[in-house]
SEDO-205970 format. One line per 2 residues: number of its first residue (from 1); their letters; for each residue x, y, z of N, C-alpha, C, CB. Coordinates in steps of 0.001 Angstrom, whole numbers. Glycine has a CB too. Layout:
NUM	A	X Y Z X Y Z X Y Z X Y Z | ...
//
This chain:
1	XX	107220 57200 91527 107155 58645 91271 106377 59322 92406 106483 58939 89883 | 106935 60415 92912 106286 61123 94017 104999 61795 93539 107243 62170 94625
3	XX	103969 61714 94342 102679 62343 94038 102446 63449 95052 101506 61300 94063 | 102205 64655 94562 102036 65839 95398 100619 66372 95219 103090 66931 95045
5	XX	100031 66814 96311 98676 67363 96222 98691 68755 95599 98024 67415 97611 | 99582 69621 96114 99705 70975 95588 101182 71307 95417 99010 72005 96523
7	XX	101580 71554 94191 102947 71951 93873 102980 73454 93639 103481 71184 92630 | 103924 74140 94285 104134 75572 94063 105501 75720 93413 104038 76402 95412
9	XX	105538 76389 92273 106789 76562 91540 107215 78020 91641 106637 76128 90048 | 108297 78291 92363 108802 79657 92509 108844 80092 93953 107955 80619 91717
11	XX	109964 80717 94333 110168 81058 95738 110252 82537 96026 111393 80417 96221 | 109462 83364 95351 109404 84784 95669 108242 85093 96591 109294 85609 94399
13	XX	107843 86358 96687 106725 86737 97561 105429 85990 97237 106482 88228 97460 | 105161 85777 95956 103934 85075 95573 103988 83610 95999 103708 85175 94056
15	XX	105093 82942 95718 105214 81531 96055 105205 81280 97548 106468 80972 95464 | 105972 82082 98296 106026 81889 99747 104671 82173 100396 107103 82791 100364
17	XX	103982 83233 99918 102664 83535 100484 101672 82424 100161 102143 84883 99952 | 101722 81916 98942 100852 80788 98588 101129 79596 99497 101051 80389 97108
19	XX	102404 79365 99807 102769 78249 100686 102239 78460 102098 104289 78072 100721 | 102263 79696 102581 101740 80006 103915 100250 79687 103989 101987 81492 104266
21	XX	99490 80194 103023 98039 79982 103034 97688 78522 102782 97364 80867 101985 | 98402 77882 101863 98108 76482 101558 98434 75579 102746 98894 76030 100322
23	XX	99479 75917 103488 99831 75126 104670 98751 75239 105730 101180 75576 105242 | 98259 76445 105936 97213 76658 106929 95919 75954 106531 96960 78152 107118
25	XX	95748 75724 105231 94555 75015 104761 94787 73504 104688 94136 75543 103386 | 95933 73051 105201 96264 71611 105246 96309 70989 103863 95251 70862 106101
27	XX	96866 71726 102890 96967 71216 101524 98300 70531 101259 96770 72343 100535 | 99167 70459 102270 100476 69801 102158 101269 70300 100950 100294 68287 102062
29	XX	101460 71618 100828 102149 72139 99644 103633 71796 99632 101979 73640 99568 | 104119 71511 98435 105553 71351 98197 105975 72485 97268 105894 69929 97576
31	XX	106988 73236 97667 107436 74393 96897 108868 74172 96437 107324 75691 97731 | 109099 74337 95154 110459 74331 94608 110849 75771 94298 110560 73427 93323
33	XX	111978 76189 94864 112348 77605 94851 112948 78091 93542 113311 77869 95942 | 113472 77193 92719 114067 77625 91469 115468 78185 91657 113192 78655 90816
35	XX	115960 78846 90614 117344 79314 90610 117561 80575 91428 117788 79558 89207 | 116470 81277 91788 116615 82535 92513 115680 82539 93726 116316 83744 91582
37	XX	116030 81782 94782 115194 81801 95988 115011 83230 96497 115816 80919 97091 | 113761 83579 96777 113486 84942 97207 113032 85842 96087 114690 85522 97841
39	XX	113294 85440 94847 112826 86200 93697 113617 87469 93436 111398 86546 93881 | 113055 88298 92543 113716 89536 92111 114008 90482 93263 112864 90244 91089
41	XX	113198 90406 94309 113353 91338 95420 114743 91249 96034 112300 91070 96483 | 115365 90089 95957 116677 89910 96576 117787 90619 95817 116999 88445 96679
43	XX	117470 91203 94652 118482 91959 93925 118571 93392 94426 118181 91947 92436 | 117680 93780 95331 117750 95103 95926 118247 94965 97361 116367 95814 95877
45	XX	118301 96070 98081 118829 96036 99446 117693 96248 100445 119931 97114 99638 | 117411 97486 100777 116365 97791 101744 115042 98035 101027 116750 99015 102594
47	XX	113986 97407 101522 112639 97604 100982 111900 98551 101915 111869 96239 100830 | 111458 99672 101390 110786 100666 102231 109295 100796 101945 111439 102002 102050
49	XX	108800 100061 100946 107380 100211 100602 106579 98948 100855 107237 100608 99155 | 107129 98036 101661 106344 96862 102048 105669 97164 103376 107240 95577 102151
51	XX	104348 97049 103462 103618 97451 104667 104095 96717 105916 102137 97210 104476 | 104106 97457 107021 104423 96852 108309 105835 97068 108788 104171 95420 108244
53	XX	106655 97779 107995 108049 98011 108376 108340 99514 108294 109027 97200 107456 | 108040 100246 109357 108180 101705 109308 109596 102176 109031 107715 102297 110594
55	XX	110592 101376 109387 111980 101747 109137 112540 101048 107901 112834 101419 110349 | 111690 100366 107146 112168 99575 106029 112654 98218 106503 113278 100307 105292
57	XX	112948 97327 105557 113394 95987 105916 114358 95496 104848 112190 95013 106073 | 115402 94805 105282 116330 94206 104333 115582 93196 103458 117515 93525 105073
59	XX	115789 93279 102150 115032 92439 101214 115256 90954 101472 115418 92773 99778 | 116504 90577 101713 116783 89164 101954 116175 88685 103268 118285 88919 101960
61	XX	116143 89571 104265 115520 89205 105536 114014 89023 105356 115808 90276 106611 | 113397 89918 104598 111960 89822 104352 111616 88495 103682 111481 90997 103484
63	XX	112377 88142 102667 112119 86878 101980 112453 85689 102877 112929 86802 100681 | 113518 85812 103648 113866 84732 104568 112799 84503 105619 115179 85028 105241
65	XX	112216 85598 106110 111157 85488 107111 109890 84875 106513 110845 86865 107705 | 109570 85252 105275 108406 84652 104614 108616 83147 104459 108157 85310 103228
67	XX	109808 82772 104045 110128 81358 103871 110018 80607 105194 111535 81196 103287 | 110591 81197 106236 110569 80549 107546 109145 80399 108065 111409 81343 108547
69	XX	108302 81391 107795 106903 81317 108221 106185 80169 107522 106183 82645 107935 | 106440 80025 106220 105815 78938 105476 106280 77578 106006 106133 79063 103978
71	XX	107576 77465 106294 108113 76206 106816 107510 75889 108180 109648 76272 106915 | 107410 76914 109036 106854 76701 110371 105430 76191 110299 106902 77988 111181
73	XX	104690 76627 109301 103299 76222 109156 103143 74879 108446 102539 77281 108406 | 104255 74320 107986 104182 72970 107425 104524 72820 105966 102856 72459 107620
75	XX	104885 73912 105281 105228 73800 103863 106534 73033 103688 105338 75195 103220 | 106600 72226 102668 107809 71483 102315 108518 72278 101221 107476 70006 101839
77	XX	109507 73074 101626 110210 73935 100674 111535 73287 100303 110438 75358 101265 | 111742 73136 99007 112895 72400 98517 113717 73225 97535 112447 71111 97862
79	XX	115015 72996 97565 115887 73549 96534 115665 72749 95256 117395 73512 96975 | 115753 73403 94136 115584 72704 92870 114763 73511 91894 114939 71362 93093
81	XX	114904 73172 90633 114232 73897 89562 113446 72929 88690 115247 74683 88716 | 112215 73284 88412 111401 72506 87478 111852 72854 86062 109863 72792 87674
83	XX	112264 71849 85291 112796 72094 83953 111882 71569 82848 114159 71462 83823 | 110871 70783 83215 109945 70264 82214 108572 70108 82849 110446 68911 81633
85	XX	107552 70464 82095 106182 70360 82601 105289 69739 81535 105638 71751 83024 | 104353 68927 81994 103321 68364 81121 101985 68615 81800 103553 66821 80846
87	XX	101249 69595 81254 99967 69985 81841 98802 69486 80993 99891 71509 81995 | 99053 68445 80213 98028 67958 79288 96896 67242 80004 98647 67031 78268
89	XX	97183 66671 81177 96136 65981 81920 96550 65884 83383 95864 64569 81326 | 95574 65645 84234 95865 65460 85654 96050 63976 85951 94735 66054 86532
91	XX	96969 63628 86844 97870 64535 87539 98908 65128 86578 98569 63804 88692 | 99280 66377 86830 100279 67045 86012 101651 66441 86316 100274 68582 86268
93	XX	102510 66415 85308 103814 65780 85462 104940 66794 85280 103970 64631 84460 | 105962 66659 86100 107077 67602 86105 108403 66860 86239 106918 68623 87246
95	XX	109442 67457 85662 110793 66935 85794 111674 68019 86401 111352 66463 84421 | 112517 67646 87355 113402 68583 88031 114788 68583 87400 113500 68243 89513
97	XX	115566 69607 87749 116900 69728 87166 117810 68561 87545 117535 71031 87601 | 117504 67862 88613 118287 66699 88998 117815 65415 88346 118257 66540 90476
99	XX	116788 65504 87503 116273 64337 86810 115082 63682 87482 117346 63347 86666 | 114766 64083 88717 113635 63496 89426 112321 63869 88723 113615 63967 90904
101	XX	111355 62976 88799 110044 63239 88233 108996 63195 89334 109712 62225 87122 | 107955 63982 89176 106879 63996 90167 105565 64324 89494 107173 65008 91289
103	XX	104482 64015 90201 103141 64322 89741 102461 65232 90757 102322 63028 89520 | 101554 66065 90286 100831 66974 91174 99375 67061 90763 101470 68369 91167
105	XX	98496 67037 91765 97068 67175 91502 96716 68598 91086 96262 66778 92734 | 97447 69567 91622 97234 70967 91265 98571 71685 91372 96154 71639 92185
107	XX	98665 72849 90747 99939 73569 90737 99693 75073 90739 100787 73165 89509 | 100541 75773 91475 100562 77240 91453 101885 77656 90822 100393 77858 92907
109	XX	101804 78370 89718 102999 78855 89031 103304 80264 89537 102807 78843 87473 | 104445 80413 90183 104848 81705 90740 106313 81969 90387 104636 81738 92288
111	XX	106614 81802 89106 107998 81858 88642 108503 83263 88355 108140 81035 87417 | 107633 84267 88470 108070 85652 88365 108384 86097 86950 109264 85857 89210
113	XX	109020 87255 86874 109466 87826 85602 110842 88430 85821 108455 88900 85062 | 111678 88310 84832 113042 88821 84948 113166 90141 84207 114059 87801 84401
115	XX	113712 91142 84890 113954 92424 84233 115025 92257 83164 114377 93502 85262 | 114856 92942 82057 115851 92911 80998 116976 93903 81321 115202 93238 79627
117	XX	118198 93434 81175 119369 94279 81413 120154 94414 80125 120264 93698 82540 | 121104 95329 80111 121908 95571 78920 122966 94496 78714 122568 96928 79009
119	XX	123327 93811 79781 124344 92775 79669 125757 93252 79888 124257 92151 78353 | 125931 94436 80476 127265 94969 80734 127827 94387 82034 127228 96512 80804
121	XX	129101 94004 82047 129714 93525 83292 129607 94544 84423 131175 93184 83054 | 129784 95828 84092 129715 96870 85127 128299 97033 85652 130222 98208 84578
123	XX	127327 96755 84810 125928 96814 85221 125650 95742 86277 124990 96632 84000 | 126151 94545 86032 125997 93456 86996 126766 93764 88282 126482 92122 86387
125	XX	127955 94342 88146 128802 94654 89301 128087 95572 90281 130110 95300 88844 | 127340 96550 89761 126708 97546 90624 125215 97304 90840 126910 98913 90042
127	XX	124750 96105 90507 123350 95787 90753 123100 95792 92261 122971 94410 90129 | 122123 96563 92687 121871 96727 94111 122741 97789 94757 122077 95428 94809
129	XX	123638 98381 93983 124513 99455 94477 124379 100694 93594 125992 98983 94521 | 123164 100906 93094 122910 102040 92215 122265 101632 90911 124185 102769 91934
131	XX	122408 100358 90521 121737 99834 89334 120457 99145 89770 122658 98852 88545 | 119350 99537 89172 118044 99021 89573 117150 98881 88352 117386 99941 90624
133	XX	116194 97972 88437 115193 97825 87379 113807 98212 87878 115178 96387 86853 | 113743 98934 88996 112448 99305 89569 112532 100663 90255 111972 98237 90566
135	XX	112063 101690 89555 112090 103034 90136 111163 103153 91336 111708 104065 89089 | 110008 102491 91267 109069 102545 92385 109676 101927 93636 107766 101831 92026
137	XX	110479 100871 93428 111103 100193 94570 112228 101022 95171 111638 98830 94147 | 113079 101578 94317 114356 102132 94785 114507 103635 94614 115465 101467 94075
139	XX	113556 104274 93944 113699 105705 93681 113840 106544 94928 112535 106189 92906 | 113202 106114 96009 113221 106862 97267 114641 107131 97759 112446 106104 98333
141	XX	115567 106222 97445 116938 106350 97927 117736 107413 97172 117640 105020 97819 | 117147 107985 96134 117887 108939 95294 117258 110330 95322 117951 108432 93854
143	XX	116602 110626 96414 116020 111958 96570 117088 113029 96456 115297 112078 97912 | 116787 114033 95646 117666 115192 95437 119016 114802 94837 117889 115918 96754
145	XX	119044 113646 94154 120255 113217 93466 119989 113124 91963 120748 111856 94019 | 121043 112855 91207 120922 112738 89754 120888 111265 89361 122091 113467 89041
147	XX	119980 110917 88457 119841 109526 88030 119635 109472 86520 118661 108837 88767 | 119754 108267 85976 119482 108048 84557 118533 106875 84400 120790 107798 83770
149	XX	117693 106955 83388 116773 105876 83031 117087 105454 81602 115272 106322 83177 | 117242 104162 81375 117512 103641 80034 116217 103116 79439 118595 102523 80071
151	XX	115879 103585 78248 114677 103110 77582 113952 104233 76881 113758 102442 78569 | 113089 103867 75938 112371 104893 75193 110885 104664 75089 112929 104998 73840
153	XX	110379 103683 75834 108957 103382 75785 108174 104000 76921 108755 101913 75793 | 106925 103588 77053 106059 104124 78110 106631 103856 79501 104658 103519 78001
155	XX	107163 102655 79712 107701 102335 81034 108836 103269 81403 108181 100889 81080 | 109750 103513 80473 110876 104414 80737 110390 105818 81055 111829 104449 79539
157	XX	109422 106291 80293 108903 107651 80525 108158 107735 81854 107970 108076 79373 | 107392 106690 82180 106686 106670 83456 107674 106667 84625 105763 105445 83537
159	XX	108721 105845 84511 109709 105776 85583 110465 107098 85693 110692 104614 85342 | 110771 107710 84559 111494 108981 84577 110670 110084 85231 111878 109391 83158
161	XX	109383 110154 84901 108550 111201 85499 108322 110936 86986 107199 111297 84767 | 108238 109658 87363 108153 109324 88792 109420 109778 89514 107938 107799 88989
163	XX	110569 109462 88952 111834 109845 89576 112028 111352 89592 112993 109189 88854 | 111485 112026 88593 111632 113479 88526 111000 114171 89729 111010 114009 87243
165	XX	110000 113518 90321 109383 114078 91519 110226 113911 92772 108049 113448 91736 | 111239 113074 92680 112118 112805 93819 113526 113359 93633 112195 111324 94064
167	XX	113995 113289 92402 115410 113546 92120 115641 114968 91604 115932 112537 91102 | 116900 115368 91692 117283 116692 91191 117296 116712 89671 118661 117098 91734
169	XX	117831 115670 89072 117973 115595 87618 117751 114162 87168 119368 116101 87165 | 117019 114001 86059 116788 112675 85490 117156 112711 84008 115302 112225 85690
171	XX	118094 111852 83629 118426 111672 82216 117654 110456 81685 119978 111487 82018 | 117139 110574 80486 116604 109407 79791 117561 109084 78653 115139 109661 79260
173	XX	118144 107901 78679 119103 107481 77666 118344 106700 76599 120257 106620 78289 | 118279 107277 75397 117489 106698 74307 118417 106397 73138 116336 107661 73867
175	XX	118365 105180 72626 119288 104798 71562 118880 105328 70197 119402 103308 71501 | 117649 105795 70071 117166 106342 68802 116987 107853 68926 115831 105669 68383
177	XX	116434 108471 67879 116192 109915 67913 114737 110232 68191 116612 110554 66604 | 113968 109205 68583 112561 109392 68941 112241 108494 70128 111617 109077 67731
179	XX	111193 108841 70842 110677 107990 71909 109596 107077 71330 110115 108847 73089 | 109578 105828 71795 108532 104898 71369 107263 105054 72200 109036 103464 71460
181	XX	107336 105850 73245 106229 106017 74183 105034 106682 73503 106676 106844 75397 | 103887 106558 74147 102673 107198 73639 102842 108710 73635 101447 106797 74486
183	XX	102052 109375 72819 102127 110839 72726 101916 111497 74080 101094 111363 71732 | 100980 110948 74853 100689 111528 76169 101922 111461 77066 99501 110797 76837
185	XX	102620 110332 77047 103811 110189 77878 104947 111069 77365 104255 108726 77921 | 105068 111193 76056 106097 112072 75489 105866 113517 75920 106108 111972 73947
187	XX	104605 113920 75904 104277 115292 76315 104569 115506 77791 102804 115603 76025 | 104323 114480 78593 104596 114584 80028 106089 114742 80283 104061 113350 80771
189	XX	106883 113958 79554 108342 114071 79685 108802 115467 79270 109055 112993 78829 | 108294 115940 78130 108706 117252 77613 108332 118382 78572 108069 117504 76244
191	XX	107268 118177 79327 106797 119229 80243 107447 119154 81617 105296 119144 80399 | 108325 118200 81834 108981 118047 83139 110371 118664 83062 109065 116540 83561
193	XX	110600 119793 83723 111840 120562 83513 113124 119858 83931 111749 121839 84252 | 113057 118938 84890 114307 118308 85346 114581 116969 84666 114263 118106 86849
195	XX	113887 116721 83543 114200 115544 82717 114925 116019 81458 112893 114738 82345 | 116042 115376 81172 116786 115647 79938 116927 114346 79150 118193 116265 80249
197	XX	116498 114374 77901 116605 113200 77052 117929 113234 76300 115419 113124 76069 | 118679 112164 76391 119939 112034 75668 119684 111126 74472 121084 111465 76591
199	XX	119552 111731 73300 119163 111005 72092 120339 110252 71477 118575 111966 71069 | 120022 109195 70730 121010 108450 69949 122192 107976 70790 121512 109306 68811
201	XX	121904 107511 71984 122971 107119 72911 122812 105670 73368 122984 108050 74128 | 123939 104997 73469 124004 103673 74071 124959 103726 75255 124455 102602 73034
203	XX	124662 102946 76275 125531 102907 77449 126691 101950 77189 124736 102477 78715 | 127916 102468 77308 129110 101631 77177 129490 100988 78498 130276 102451 76652
205	XX	129311 101768 79590 129763 101280 80889 129071 102055 81997 131296 101399 81020 | 128756 101362 83075 128300 102017 84304 129533 102265 85158 127226 101145 85077
207	XX	129694 103478 85595 130874 103870 86361 130553 103874 87848 131381 105255 85916 | 131561 103568 88665 131320 103569 90102 132569 103281 90896 130268 102567 90449
209	XX	132377 103205 92207 133467 102898 93122 132963 101919 94174 134025 104191 93786 | 133688 101797 95262 133310 100843 96308 131969 101167 96949 134374 100801 97373
211	XX	131504 102393 96782 130259 102818 97421 129062 102752 96483 130407 104220 97946 | 129316 102517 95198 128204 102402 94265 128409 103202 92997 126942 102835 94925
213	XX	127317 103417 92272 127351 104092 90977 127725 105563 91129 125998 103965 90278 | 128601 106017 90235 128972 107443 90204 128688 108072 88845 130455 107615 90550
215	XX	128454 107254 87834 128224 107815 86507 127978 106749 85471 129390 108660 86090 | 127895 107186 84217 127735 106274 83091 128494 106830 81899 126236 106066 82746
217	XX	129107 105937 81138 129824 106316 79910 128938 105977 78727 131214 105586 79797 | 128663 107002 77903 127722 106856 76804 128409 107033 75455 126588 107856 76947
219	XX	127864 106358 74460 128364 106462 73092 127242 106957 72199 128914 105100 72585 | 127447 108115 71587 126465 108629 70644 126617 107924 69296 126617 110157 70481
221	XX	125577 108004 68497 125592 107362 67191 126681 107941 66293 124234 107507 66523 | 127060 109217 66529 128102 109843 65707 129514 109470 66166 127942 111354 65733
223	XX	129618 108595 67183 130925 108151 67647 131450 108890 68863 131899 108284 66554 | 130753 109924 69288 131181 110685 70459 130984 109873 71736 130410 112009 70548
225	XX	132010 109841 72576 131927 109182 73879 131981 110250 74965 133079 108136 74063 | 131051 110167 75916 131044 111147 77002 130483 110513 78261 130223 112396 76617
227	XX	130803 111109 79395 130359 110606 80694 129313 111531 81290 131548 110458 81656 | 128371 110943 82020 127446 111731 82827 127640 111331 84284 125958 111518 82372
229	XX	127443 112277 85170 127584 112024 86604 126205 111720 87188 128241 113244 87330 | 126040 110516 87724 124761 110091 88304 125004 109235 89535 123918 109312 87268
231	XX	123969 109108 90354 124018 108248 91535 123208 106975 91355 123516 109001 92746 | 122259 107008 90419 121406 105848 90185 121219 105589 88702 120056 106040 90853
233	XX	121204 104310 88326 121090 103903 86925 119929 102918 86829 122434 103263 86391 | 118822 103340 86223 117599 102550 86200 117345 101971 84805 116407 103405 86645
235	XX	117086 100663 84760 116758 99999 83509 115247 99971 83342 117343 98568 83466 | 114778 100383 82183 113339 100353 81882 113150 99897 80452 112680 101750 82105
237	XX	113749 98736 80153 113684 98209 78792 112847 96934 78729 115091 97938 78262 | 112037 96722 79768 111088 95624 79735 111417 94482 80675 110995 95104 78367
239	XX	110470 93582 80803 110607 92372 81608 110249 91161 80746 109703 92438 82879 | 110793 90035 81120 110461 88787 80446 109850 87835 81461 111715 88157 79774
241	XX	108554 87531 81324 107932 86608 82281 108532 85210 82142 106400 86555 82071 | 108779 84571 83275 109376 83230 83265 108286 82179 83047 110140 82953 84594
243	XX	107724 82232 81849 106579 81375 81525 106859 80404 80388 105393 82226 81167 | 108065 80419 79839 108361 79618 78644 108053 78140 78852 109822 79785 78252
245	XX	108284 77659 80049 108081 76241 80366 106622 75809 80211 108547 75957 81785 | 105707 76771 80300 104277 76444 80362 103488 76911 79142 103677 77050 81597
247	XX	104153 77589 78207 103439 78191 77076 102737 77169 76192 104396 78990 76241 | 103285 75964 76136 102658 74933 75308 101265 74586 75816 103528 73677 75274
249	XX	101041 74792 77108 99804 74329 77722 98862 75465 78122 100125 73501 78927 | 99426 76635 78434 98617 77716 79000 98480 78884 78038 99223 78196 80304
251	XX	97353 79580 78159 97167 80801 77382 98061 81905 77956 95669 81240 77385 | 98803 82571 77075 99635 83710 77477 99302 84888 76573 101164 83359 77402
253	XX	99657 86085 77016 99404 87258 76186 100572 87461 75212 99196 88524 77069 | 100552 88554 74482 101555 88789 73438 102964 88933 73996 101199 90027 72652
255	XX	103076 89257 75282 104388 89417 75913 104835 88159 76651 104359 90589 76874 | 103949 87175 76727 104299 85930 77397 103779 85798 78804 105748 85785 77421
257	XX	103041 86786 79306 102480 86694 80646 101309 85710 80649 102027 88088 81147 | 101233 84887 81680 100154 83904 81779 98826 84625 82011 100433 82886 82924
259	XX	97838 84282 81229 96518 84914 81331 95712 84194 82413 95762 84878 79954 | 95150 84978 83331 94293 84414 84370 92877 84933 84201 94830 84754 85777
261	XX	91945 84216 84787 90524 84478 84602 90059 85583 85546 89704 83199 84831 | 89853 86779 84991 89365 87905 85786 90279 88220 86951 87974 87619 86297
263	XX	89698 88374 88137 90479 88677 89332 91013 87426 90015 89643 89466 90304 | 90696 86277 89463 91147 85027 90063 92561 84703 89587 90178 83873 89716
265	XX	93081 83585 90083 94400 83110 89637 94261 81926 88685 95268 82712 90847 | 93040 81607 88280 92801 80456 87416 93374 80694 86014 91294 80158 87332
267	XX	94062 79697 85483 94601 79785 84132 93657 79058 83167 96038 79181 84066 | 94122 78879 81940 93290 78211 80935 93226 76704 81135 93812 78511 79550
269	XX	94022 76160 82058 93990 74729 82374 93443 74551 83783 95409 74087 82244 | 92390 73775 83922 91773 73552 85223 92782 72907 86185 90513 72662 85080
271	XX	92888 73485 87372 93806 72957 88372 95171 73615 88359 93969 71499 88176 | 95397 74506 87395 96665 75248 87306 96372 76714 87591 97346 75071 85891
273	XX	97131 77284 88523 96926 78659 88952 98241 79430 88779 96432 78714 90435 | 98132 80735 88585 99323 81565 88399 99254 82762 89330 99458 82027 86925
275	XX	100408 83113 89904 100460 84211 90868 101746 85009 90686 100359 83676 92314 | 101663 86284 91015 102851 87126 90984 103175 87665 89604 104018 86364 91497
277	XX	104440 88026 89415 104843 88742 88210 104710 87929 86934 106247 89194 88350 | 104633 86617 87017 104500 85811 85805 103146 86035 85135 104683 84329 86132
279	XX	102184 86608 85893 100873 86910 85301 100492 88381 85473 99797 86022 85929 | 101464 89202 85877 101176 90613 86167 102118 91531 85380 101304 90892 87684
281	XX	101714 91984 84199 102570 92873 83422 102508 94328 83857 102208 92780 81988 | 101694 94636 84841 101416 96036 85168 102088 96529 86446 99946 96229 85292
283	XX	101864 95853 87561 102259 96418 88850 103647 95982 89315 101253 96038 89888 | 103926 94682 89270 105259 94158 89580 105807 94680 90907 106219 94509 88466
285	XX	105011 94574 91955 105427 94968 93296 105307 93768 94232 104575 96160 93815 | 106184 93715 95230 106205 92569 96138 104882 92400 96865 107329 92718 97148
287	XX	104293 93502 97309 103047 93395 98064 101927 92885 97165 102664 94755 98678 | 101947 93255 95904 100945 92777 94966 101155 91291 94670 100992 93597 93667
289	XX	102417 90892 94535 102716 89481 94307 102268 88630 95486 104211 89286 94058 | 102523 89125 96704 102097 88388 97896 100582 88228 97908 102568 89107 99176
291	XX	99868 89300 97562 98407 89226 97539 97921 88208 96509 97809 90606 97235 | 98570 88159 95356 98127 87202 94346 98490 85776 94752 98744 87538 92981
293	XX	99571 85609 95528 99887 84292 96071 98813 83813 97019 101222 84318 96779 | 98280 84726 97801 97159 84411 98690 95952 83964 97875 96794 85632 99565
295	XX	95616 84704 96837 94463 84353 96004 94651 82976 95370 94244 85416 94912 | 95878 82716 94894 96136 81431 94239 95936 80270 95203 97556 81398 93669
297	XX	96407 80427 96442 96239 79355 97433 94758 79136 97745 97012 79689 98731 | 94009 80217 97875 92575 80091 98144 91851 79441 96966 91964 81468 98444
299	XX	92238 79822 95754 91633 79208 94563 91981 77724 94483 92101 79932 93282 | 93243 77393 94781 93672 75992 94750 92930 75166 95800 95189 75892 94977
301	XX	92723 75763 96974 91992 75066 98031 90581 74723 97579 91945 75916 99303 | 89893 75679 96984 88532 75429 96507 88536 74347 95431 87901 76727 95958
303	XX	89523 74404 94546 89603 73392 93497 89807 72001 94071 90727 73720 92535 | 90745 71878 94986 91062 70550 95555 89916 70000 96402 92336 70630 96407
305	XX	89152 70911 97012 88024 70466 97825 86747 70290 97004 87777 71454 98947 | 86829 70648 95702 85674 70488 94833 84587 71499 95078 85115 69134 94989
307	X	84961 72638 95623 83965 73684 95935 83662 74514 94676 84480 74615 97089
//
């Protein structure tokens, strides 16, 4: 059975950054990228809010460059997905999707969080072409255009009010006749003139052409079907942290996010660290994930050196 000093699980900004720092610290990190190398960021196109790129940067190029940097510094980055974990004692034991087993003295979990989607074929078709799960990431591209936000909670209202500062018109598509958001957020939405709430509505289909989203077909609770004309379709119905594999061993919050100790990346199991969206229910930004990957590598280094 292969024995690894530092195992990094996940190949997004947090995992790749952890691999960069761990390689420079001579920790011989091995990183398994999982089913989505590059992470959630690769579902978008141009990233304009990552520091250091005044003209923006292609998301796949950014992730590819991070990966290449980690490899150049000595990280062993492998295709494959960890499907079973045993964190009951050190060395920790893992099983891969190909059946291989390995042991690790320490581990950084950087498996991210997956945005929840409606499950419509048309939604998947236009993902990255007008369908987005991150207004902060992609809202800039819809300045002075019309967009819709799906959801009725605080996140949906926050994203809608953020977009309202950029866009001409923002629809909030709510399946009920009330918002689940806090009173303060409801009042903010009500006070924003270019936000219109569409009550008792479900999305039947995202409409579009070869260039991207052009509208959405909605179904009211009374059976009425109607179309709205939009350029962007934003999902704000929550995220699911990819932590299920580790819940038996690690403390998680009510939503499943891995709990870390204060500002550190330390989890409830000594020698196990968490970085990126799998432990961050609040910010969910690439630059923040990269920073937490750095912290996790530094924490792992201190642990392995007994500092």
